[in-house]
C-alpha positions as CSV (number, residue, x, y, z in Angstrom):
1,M,-60.3,0.6,13.0
2,T,-62.1,-1.2,10.2
3,F,-60.4,-1.9,6.9
4,V,-62.4,-2.4,3.7
5,K,-61.2,-4.2,0.6
6,V,-62.7,-4.1,-2.9
7,L,-63.0,-7.1,-5.2
8,E,-63.9,-6.5,-8.8
9,V,-66.1,-9.2,-10.3
10,I,-67.6,-10.0,-13.7
11,A,-70.9,-11.9,-13.6
12,S,-73.7,-12.9,-15.9
13,S,-77.2,-14.2,-16.0
14,E,-79.7,-15.3,-18.6
15,K,-82.6,-13.8,-16.5
16,S,-81.8,-10.1,-15.6
17,F,-79.3,-7.5,-14.5
18,D,-80.5,-8.0,-10.9
19,D,-79.8,-11.7,-11.1
20,A,-76.3,-11.0,-12.6
21,V,-75.6,-8.7,-9.6
22,Q,-76.8,-11.4,-7.2
23,N,-74.6,-14.0,-8.9
24,A,-71.6,-11.7,-8.4
25,V,-72.4,-11.4,-4.7
26,N,-72.9,-15.2,-4.4
27,E,-69.6,-16.0,-6.1
28,A,-67.7,-13.5,-4.0
29,A,-69.2,-14.8,-0.8
30,K,-67.6,-18.2,-1.5
31,S,-64.2,-16.7,-0.8
32,V,-64.8,-13.6,1.4
33,E,-66.9,-12.7,4.4
34,G,-68.4,-9.4,5.5
35,I,-69.7,-8.1,2.2
36,S,-71.1,-4.7,2.8
37,S,-71.9,-3.2,-0.6
38,V,-71.9,-3.7,-4.4
39,Y,-71.2,-1.0,-6.9
40,V,-72.2,-1.9,-10.5
41,K,-69.5,-0.3,-12.6
42,E,-70.8,-1.5,-16.0
43,M,-73.7,-3.3,-17.5
44,N,-74.0,-5.1,-20.8
45,A,-76.3,-7.5,-22.7
46,N,-75.7,-10.0,-25.4
47,V,-78.2,-10.0,-28.3
48,T,-79.1,-12.8,-30.7
49,N,-81.7,-12.4,-33.4
50,N,-82.8,-9.1,-31.9
51,K,-83.5,-10.6,-28.5
52,V,-81.5,-10.2,-25.3
53,V,-80.0,-13.6,-24.4
54,S,-77.8,-12.7,-21.4
55,Y,-77.1,-9.9,-19.1
56,G,-73.7,-9.1,-17.6
57,V,-72.2,-6.8,-15.0
58,N,-68.8,-5.6,-13.9
59,A,-69.2,-5.0,-10.2
60,K,-67.0,-3.8,-7.3
61,I,-67.8,-5.7,-4.1
62,S,-66.7,-4.1,-0.8
63,Y,-66.0,-6.3,2.2
64,D,-64.7,-5.8,5.8
65,V,-61.3,-7.2,6.6
66,K,-60.7,-8.5,10.1
67,K,-57.8,-6.9,11.9
68,G,-54.5,-8.7,11.2
69,T,-55.7,-10.2,7.8
70,A,-55.4,-7.1,5.6
């Protein structure tokens, strides 16, 4: 039987939403293995002088848990 856990992560980027999602995966991968999917729950952007200056996501990252470590 495979167990899956979900880790909620908030990440940002000055480039794009795609980059913010990748940053979320990169940070999660530092502490968990077996990432299988990312669900972007929310997206937001910060604006200064009518220009988007940063992008943010609230993402749920799913990863497989090895038997005996759940």
